[in-house]
C-alpha angles and dihedrals in degrees: 000000000000114000117220111231117251117245091252091054094056123093106248095210093050094047091047090051091050091048093049092048092052092043091051090053091049094048091048089052092049092048089052093059116108119200091350113202095239093168094054108115141192116218103234112204093228109027100031125226115013112191128198088246091054092050094049094045091049090047088061092045090050090053090051089050090055092046088054090050092051092048091050091050091049092048092049090048090053092046092051093050101050139058090203112111112246098198092107090062091066138262117312 
């Protein structure tokens, strides 16, 4: 069985490049849509109606969630590698 690499084992630059490539493809596809049926919905057996608008809006929210995670990791890395107080930077 193939083991999936842990996040800390992955090369950040490579993963960022892959992410940006896929995101670029997705954004190009979205921009190419004409009169997209945003209100079309799939009836999910557990959560109910899931519209195109809901999926796209949650896609953006999910990205923001990951950006927050990356920022928190970067902040914690900085905090663990300095003796300088970081209170002046604002509350985390």
